[in-house]
N, C-alpha and C positions, 0 to 999 in steps of 0.2 A: 480936525475930525468933524464930519457931518452928523448932526443929531437929528433923528427922525421926528417929524411932527405926526402924531398918531391920527388915523383917519376915523371918520364916522362910519357907521354901517347903516345904510338906508335902503329898504326895499330889495334886501338880498344882495347889495353891492357895497364895496368899499368906496367911499367918497372923500376926496381931499377937501378939507374945509378951506374956504376963502377968507376965513377971519384973519385979520391983520394981528390981532393980540394973541399970544400965547402964554402959557404957564410952563416955567422949567419943572422938569421932574428929575429928582436926584436919588441916588442910591444912598440911603442914610447911613450905611455902615462905612462908606468911603467919602462921601461928599461929592462923588462923581455925577456929572450931568449925564443922564442916560436917555432922555426923551423930552418932547415938548408936547403939551396939551393945547390944542386950539380952543380959543373962546368962541364957540360956534355962534353965528349970528341968528337973528330972529328968522330970517328967510330959510336957513339951513334947518333950524328946529321945525319949522312949519312943513318942510318937505318930509321929515320923518313922521310927523303927525298925519300928514296926507297919505302917506304909504300905509301907515297902520290902520287909518280909517278905510281905505280902499280894500284892504285885506280882510276886514272884519266879517262882513257878510258870508264871504266864502268859507272863511275859517270856522265861523260858528255853526255853519251847516256841515262841516267835516264831522263824520261820526266819531264819537268820544273815544272809541278804542283806537281809532286811527291817530287821533292827537296823542293819546298815550304812548303809541309806538314810537312817535317822534321823541317823546321825553325819554323813553327807555334807550333809544339810540344816542341821545346826548349823554345819558348817564353812563353808558358803556364807553363812550369815547373819552369822557373825563377820567374814568377808571384807567384806560389804557395810556392817557397822558398824565397821570397822576403826578409823577416826579417833575416833569417839566412845569406844569401848573404851580406846583409848590415852590419851585425854585424861583420862577418868575415872581410870585407873590413875595418871597423873602427879599429878593433883589430890590424891589420897588418900596416895600413897606418896612423892611427891617427885622421883622420878628424871626425867632429862631426856626430853623427848618422844620423841626419836629412840631412846633406850633402851627406852621404853615400846612404841614401834613394833616394835622388835626382839623384845621379849617377846612381843608378840601374834603376830609371825610364827612364832616357836617354838611358840606355843599352837596355831595353825593346822596346823603341821607334826605335831604330836602327834595331832591329830584325823584328818589325812590318813594317818598311820601306822596308826592303830587301824582305819581302814576295810579294812586288809589282814587282818583277823581270819579270814576265811574260808580263807586259806592258812596263817596263823600259828597257827590253832587245829587243824590237821590232826593226827590221831594217825598210827598206823603199824600195819602188820599183817605177819604171816609165815604162810605156808601150810606145811602139813606138819611142824609142829615134832616131831611123832611121826606114826606111820602114820594118816592120816585125820583128824588133829587140827589146826586153825588157831588161831592166837593174834593178838589185836589189842589195841591201846591206844586208848581213847576219852578225849578231854579234855573234862570236863564243868564247868560252872559250879558254884559251891558255896553262894551265898547272899548275904547282905547284908554289904557291905564299907563302909569309911568312911575319910576321910582327915582329918588334922589339919594345916591348912596354915600356912605361915609369912607373915610381913609383907613380905618382901624382894622375892618375885615373886607377888603375890596373883592375877595373871591366869593365869599359865602353870603353876605347880606342881600344882595340882589336875589338870590335863589329863596329867600323867605317869601318872595313875592311872584316873580314871573313865571316859574313852572306851574304855580297854581292858577295864575291868571290865564295863561294860555291854555292849560289843561281844561278849564271849564269853557273855553271858547272865546275869550277876549284876545285882543292883540296888545303889544306891549312896547314901551321905549324905556331903555335903561340910561340914565344919566350918571355915570360914574363920577366919583370924586376927581376933581382936576389934579389932585396931588398924586394919585396913584392909578393911572388909566390902564396900565399895561396888563393887569390881571384880567379885566374885562375884555381887552383886545385879544388876548390869548384865547379866552373862552369863545369869543365870536369867530376867531379863526377856525377853531375846531367845529363849531356849530355850522359854519358856512359850508363845509364839506358834507353835510349830512342830509341835505335835501329838504330842510324845513321851508315850507312855502314862503315866497317873498312877502315881505311887509309884516309878517306875524310877530317877529322879534327885531327891534331896531336898537341902535345905540347912537346917542348925540353927547359929544363932549362939550364942556363949557361951564360957565359960571352963572351969575345972576340973570343975565339976559335969557339964557336957554331955560332956566327954571321958570322965570316969570312968563315966558312964551308958553311953556307947557301948562302952566296953571291957567292962564287967561284964554287959551284957545277954546272956542266953542265944541271942538271936536274931541277934546279928552274928558274923561268922566271921573277920574280919581287918581290920588297920588299916595304913594308909600314913602316915608322919609325916615332917615336915621341920621341923627346928628346932635348938635348941642340944643339945649332947650330953648334959649332965646331965639335962635333962628327957626326952630321948629315951630314955636309958638306964633311967630309972624307968619309963616307959611300957612299954618293951620287956620289962622284968622283970614288970611287973604283967599285960600281956595274955598273957605266957607262962604265968603261973599259971592262966589260964582256958583254956589249950590252943588258942590262936588263932593265926592267921598274922600276921606282921608284917614290915615293911620300913621301917627307921628310919634316915633320913638325918640325921646330926648335924653338929656344927660342924667347923671347918677351920683349919689354919694352913698355908697353901700356899707352899712355897719355890720361888723362881724363881732358877735358877743361871745365871750368864752366864759362859762360858769366854773365855779370852784370844782365841780365833779367831773370836769372834761378829761378825756384821755389825751394828755398832752403829747405822748409819743405819736399818736395818730393825728392829733389836731395840728401840730405845728406845720408839718409838710403841706397840709391843706391850706393853711393860712398863707405860707410863703408863696404857693402857686397862685393863690387868689390876689395877693398884692402885687407880685412881681412878674406873673405870666403876661406874655405880650407886652412887657415893659409897663405894665399897669395901664395900657391904653385900650381898655375895653369897659363897656358899660355895665359888665358884671364884676369888675375888679373890686377887691376890697378897698374901701375908702378911709374907714376908721376902725381901729381895734379897740374894742370895749373890754376891758379886764375886770371882772367882777370879784370883788372881795379879795381873799387871800391867794387867789390864783395870780395876782398881779406880778409879784416878784419872780416866781419860777417861770411864768410865761414870758416875761420880758427877756430873762436870760436865755431861754430856749429859742425864742425867736432871733434875738441877736446872734447867737451861735450859728443857727442855720443860715441867716442872711450873709454872714461873713464868708460862708462856703459857696455861695451862688456864683456860678460863672458868667461873665459878661464878655461878649465878643461879636464878631461878624456872624450873623444868623445862618450864613451858608456852610459854616464849619460845624460838622457833626460834634455833638456833645456840648455846644454852647447852650446855656440854659435861657439867656436873656440877651436880645440884641439891642440896637440903639433906639432912640426915640425915632419916630417916623419922619420928622422934619426939624430943621434948625429952629424954626419958630416954636414948635412944640417943646424942644429942649429948653429954650430960653424961658417959656412959660413955666415950666417945672422949676427951673433955677430961681425964678421969681418967687415961687411959693416957698422954697427952702429958705430964702432970704427973709420973707415975711414971717415964717415960723420962728426964726431966730429973734426977729425984732419984737414979736409978740411975747417972747418969754419962754418958748418951748426949748427943751434940752435936746441937742443933737447927739443921739447915741451912736449913729453910724452915718457918716458923710459920703455920699456918692458923687460928689462933685469932684471934677478933675481926675476922673479915673483914667488910667493909662490902658489903652487896648493896642498892643504892639502892632504896627504895621498899618494902622488906621488913624493917624493923628487928626484927620478931617472929619471923622465920623461923629454922630450925634449921640454920644453915649453919656449916660448918668448911671452910676452903680447903685446898688441897694441902699436905701436911706431909711433911717429910723428916728423918730421924734418920741421923746418922752415928756412928762410934765405937760401934756396938752389938756386944754380945757375947751369945752364945747363952743365957746365964744370965738375961738381963734379961726382965722380964714382957713388953715390947713385942715380943720375939723368940720368946716361948713361947706366949702366949695370943692368942686370937682378938680383934682390936681391933674389927672390923666398921665400919671408917671409913677415910677417905682419908689413910693414914699409911704411909710406906714406911720401914722399918728396914733399913739396909744393914750387912751384915757382911762384912768382908774375910777370905777364907779362901785358904790357900796352894795347894790343889789340890782335884781332884774328890773324892778320898778323904775329905777333911775336910768338904767340902760334904755328902756323903752321911751321914757320921757324925752331922752336926748335924740332918739331916732325920730320921733314924731315932731320934734321942734324943726327938724330940717325939711326943706321943701320938696326934696326928692323922694321917690318911692320905688326905685327900680328892683333892688334886691336886698335882702338881709339874711344873715345866718345866725344860728346859735349852735354852740358846741357844749354838749351836755350828755350826761348818762341817764338823766331823768326824763322819763316819759311825760310827767306832768309838766315840766318846764318846757319841754319841746311842744307840747300840745298848746299851753298858754301862748307861747311865742308865735307859733303859726296862726293862732286865732286872733291875737291882739295887734301884731305889727302890721303897720300899713304900708306894704310893699307888694308889688306884684309877683315877685318870685322869691319864695322862702326856702332856705336850706336848713336842714337838720343834720349837723355834722358834715356839711358839704360846704366847700369854700367858694366854688364857682357854680352858681345855681343857673346852669344853661339848659333850658327846656330841649328835649329832643323834637324832632321834626313833627311828630303827630300831636304835640302839644303847642298851644300858643305861647309866643314870647311876650309875657305879660309886662305890666308896668302901671304904677299909680302915681297920683299927685303931678308934680312937674316932670315927671319922667315919661308920661304918656298923654297924648292928646288924641281923642277919638273913642271909638266904641270897640272895634274888632281889631285884633292884633295879627302880626304875621305868623305864618306857619299853620299847618293842620286845618281843622275844620273852620277855625276863625277866618283863615285866608280864603277858603272856598266861599263862605258866607259874605265876605268883604267883596269878593270879585263877581258875585251874582246877585240878582234881585228876585224876590218871590212874586210869581204871578199866580193869583188864585183864580181857579176855573170851577164854576158851578153850573152843572148841567142837568137838564131835564129833557127827555125825548117824549114827543107825543106819538 
């Protein structure tokens, strides 16, 4: 069986890479080889940059409402191909089909938000700052931007960036994760038929060589990145040396705090979704469950009972709640953390290792897993596992919970479950995390809000989505006028 090597998309054309090195792409539910990703060369990456640069002046001069009409057509086409897009995503990434549908609903919302560019890009002006002198700010596009996308949300994450970038008049290059290229290939196949001017939106597959070329080229002006903090920090430092803009979303260890007055009936489903949704492979997933005071025993029992009922299987099968891990390497990494938890003295209440998924013996499956007797010093409580594992820590009060949260270097998200307005207010005021949930398990900002992050979870100033994205992809030109 011949397996396709996916193509780059440069200057409105599909281009076969001449790279000798490729990366295998597997269906994580079955272990089947489904595609190969080329590790595009420096020369091929430079071709994409040249195409985007050549298109920039023409595109920035295109009236904003014309640019927005292109975004509207893309949005409508994604809606028309919704199921096919969702199934492609599940096939290469593994998440349950309903989760893939949810990801594409968010993708479409990002496009819808970006169509608000005519109002989001408005500058401002003041008359008579001095006698007969007026001043205004014009928000202008800058040039060629690019993103380095992750494997866990291959359909959605690039749309935190490129719709806003091209909406305000820049041109763009998407560098998908080499592990999951097919979602972006499917999107670009749809976009190719819609008449977007050549060079405005390009795609280059590859690894470090492609990324380094994008960063080092004098013809790119900024990068958006989503991935691990160690890699993100390195790229942030490197692109800063070239004087370019960057927004870098890193890793996470999100603490979910349950107070004694929490409504358990409603809290537990939110916790389960947070820890086990997308097999725990999202930067907003629950990382540690902090049980405060005497809620500990009833909470532990309720979570254990709910986890035992959670269905695991091939994500393309309707009704499956949790699919496989996205890769064999990811599965092995999670298994390593489970072993580490046992060695460090945690008690394994529910063991997801060796789960049997009928018909799929080669899939990368780990079932719901729960650790008790966890301390804040253990690796499973400090490091990002990126898998379906719940470490439970019993704390005496809210102050101890916040102390544990602040001792961790990450600051992506954190939630508290409580019936007390005062506790909720104290939590959102004190906790150092970019996205705070009050009785919310997955704190996912909608498209009009920035996808925030603090500490080692984010490097940069302006985040993806909404007004932050518009400000990141434009620069302010101040004009002061006096007429004689």
